[in-house]
N, C-alpha and C positions, 0 to 999 in steps of 0.2 A: 441388227442397226435400226433406228426406226427410221421409216420413212418418210421426207418430210410433206407428197404431195395430199395425202387425205387433211392435212394440218392446213395446206394453205384455199383447198376446194370448200373445208371447213368454216375459214375468216372469210373467205366470197361469202359465201354464204350466208351469214350472222348480221355482213354489211351492210345486208338490204335493211328495205324497211323493215320492222317488224312485222308488219300485217305481209311483207311479202315472201317471208323466210318459210320454206317447205320447209315443216317439225319434222318428220318424217323421213327428207332427204339427214338431215343436220342430226339430227338423234345418230341415224349411222352411217355419217362418217366420225364425230364423236368416237365411239367405238372400236374405229379403226387402228385406234392407237394402241390396242392390244396383238394385234394382228391384220397386221395391212397389207397381207396376199387373199386376205378373204374380200370378195367381193358381196360385199353386208350390203352397199346401195341397192344393188340389182334384187340382190336377195328379198330389203325392206321391200322396197318398191312393187313386187310382182305380187308377195303372199298378201303385200296389203290388196292388192290390186284386185286379188280373189274375194278375199275377206269382204272389201266395198262391194261388190258388186252380189253377194252374196245374202250380205243385210239387205241391199236395197230389196231384194224381194223377195224375203225373207217379211220387211217392214210392209211392202206393197199387199202382201199376203191379211196380214195380221192387222196392222193399222192403218187401210185401207181411207186413201184424200176422202172419196167420196163420205166415208162412216162422218155422219151431222156429229164431231166433238167438239167441244169450246177448247182454243186455244192449249192453255195449258191441260188440260185431261190428255188430249194428243201428244203431247211432247213427255206427258207421264207416262202413256202407255207405250211412247218409243221408246221410253229409257228403259220399258220393261222388258220389251221384247230386244233393244240389244241385250242386254244383261243373256236373256234364254237363249241368242245365237250364239254367242263365246261363250258361254257354258257348254254347247254341244257342241263349238269347236274346240271344247277342249279346255281354252284359257281359265288358270284359278291363278290365285294366291302361292308365293311358294310357302314352304311349309318354314315355321319358327326354327331350324335348326338349320336346316340353310338360307336363310335369307343374306348371310352376311357374304355367300356364292359369289363369285366376280360375275360369274354365266348370268345370274337372276337380276344384273342392274346394265345387261347391256341387249339392246333390242334387235337387235337379228338374233342372240339366241336364245331371247324370249317368246320370240316369234314360230324359233324351232322347237324348245321344251316345251309353249304355254303354259310357264309357271313366271313370274318375277315380282320386282318387290312393285310397292304402290305404286310409284311415280311411274314407270316405265307400262304398267298396264292402263296407267292413267291417260300415256300416251297414245297408244289402242284403240283403245276404250272412245278417244275424244274423234281419232281420224276416219273412225269406224260409221261411229255416231253419226257425223257430219252426211256420207256419203249416203244417209235412209232420209236426210231429212232433220234430223235431230240436231239442233244448235247445243254444241257441250262449251263450258268454260272452265277453264282452271279456278279454282279460287284461292287464294292468299289467306288459309287457316293453318297455325301454328300446330303440326304435327300428324297434320290431314292430310293424302291428300285425294283431296276429293273434285267434282266436277257439277259446276251448278246447269240449269234448265231455269227455265220461265220467263218471264219476265218482271222484276221487282216495279220496276217503275211503271208499266202499265196495269199490269192488272193483281200486286199486292203481293203475287205470286213466286215464290221460288221452292224450285228440286233438288235434294242433289243424290249425286248416286256412289259409293264407295266400291270402287274400281275392283282393290284388294279383297273384297269378300261379294263382288259380285252382283250390287245389291241398290235397289234404293232406297235411300232414310226414309222411314213416316212419318208423317207430319210432327209426329213427337218428337220424334229425335233433332228434325229442322228447327225444332224452337229451343229445342235443349239445347244447341249447338248453338245461338244466337242468343239465347241467353234471354229468352222467353220475351227476346223485344221485336216490338212491327218493324218489322222489311218494308216500312212504309216511310218509319224515319227515318232518314242512313244516321242525326243525330241520336240517335238512341241505341245507334248498336256499338257494341264494344269498339273501340280502334282499329282494333288488330284483322278484325272479320272485315275481310274484302270482298263482299259479291260482290260489289259493284262496279267497280277496277279489274276485268280479268288480269291472271298472269299474263306479262308477256312473253312472249317464247323464249327468247333472251334467259332470261330467268326462269321459267320450264327447263329449259337446255341447263343451266347453271344445278337446280336440284338434281338434277340425273347426274353430273360429274360430281354432288359435293356425296351423292350416294357413294362414288364411285374409289372416292378420297378418303373415305371412311375403313372403307373395306381395308385398301391399302395400306393403310394405316394400322389396321389391325393387326393386317398379317402382318406386317413389315415385310411389304412389298416394297424395296425401295426402286428398282426399275420400269417398273409402270405404276405407280405410283409420278417419278419425271417422265414418261409421255405422255401423264396426264396432266399436267403443269399447265404447260402450252395452251391448252383449249383453253383451262380456267380459268388463264389470262385475259383470253380474247375475251371472255363471256365477260368476265368485269370488270375488263376497260368497257366493252360494250353499253352494256346495264349501265356505265357509269355516267356516260357519254348521253343518253337517251333519260338519263335523271337531272341533270343538267341540262340539255334540249327542253323541258317537262315544266323545268322550273325559272327558266326566261322566256318559258312559252315557243320557244322554235320549232323549228319538226327537220322531217329527213330531205 
């Protein structure tokens, strides 16, 4: 029988203003639809605390603050250091043969196995990177789970990190994804390339849930699909509220 306590806690978390949502906690709570008795929240928070502390030390050693680097060069170096650190910790994208295994889309399971699907790895890179001074933002780009660094508004320079392959994309790859258009001119970009507006945390969580929904439908797992449905309904409701608020100019 499904426990409703994680669902209540999940609703409370995603009802906060988007900037105040603790993405790690919400991701851990989402995974509890599979096994409510697992203490996923503490497992996730403790392991991420260890990883954050480790990357802070790694970043300080490899990209010291005293190094006279331009801002974008520093962020690029930090992105590379993050990839090196998490590779050394054993994280990598799951194999294509195992891509649709449920555990590869569950945050606490990915922290244990060290392998996962792109959107869950993106969450880990986002959080660990931030602890080391690297500001990463989810990118609203179709069929990719990419993280952006850099400030196109100030410098015209944007970098992209792909967690699934654990690498920083080359400038040529970034240009190819943008379509050889100038990032300084938002009007020249493809309309669905959302480098300017980072993914809302609720949208990020919705993508994680969508991955799981696809797995359950693929495996005809009616029980887990039913357990996941209320979480998706809450996310859809919250996303809809945010869209209405943006259209009317309101706020939380």
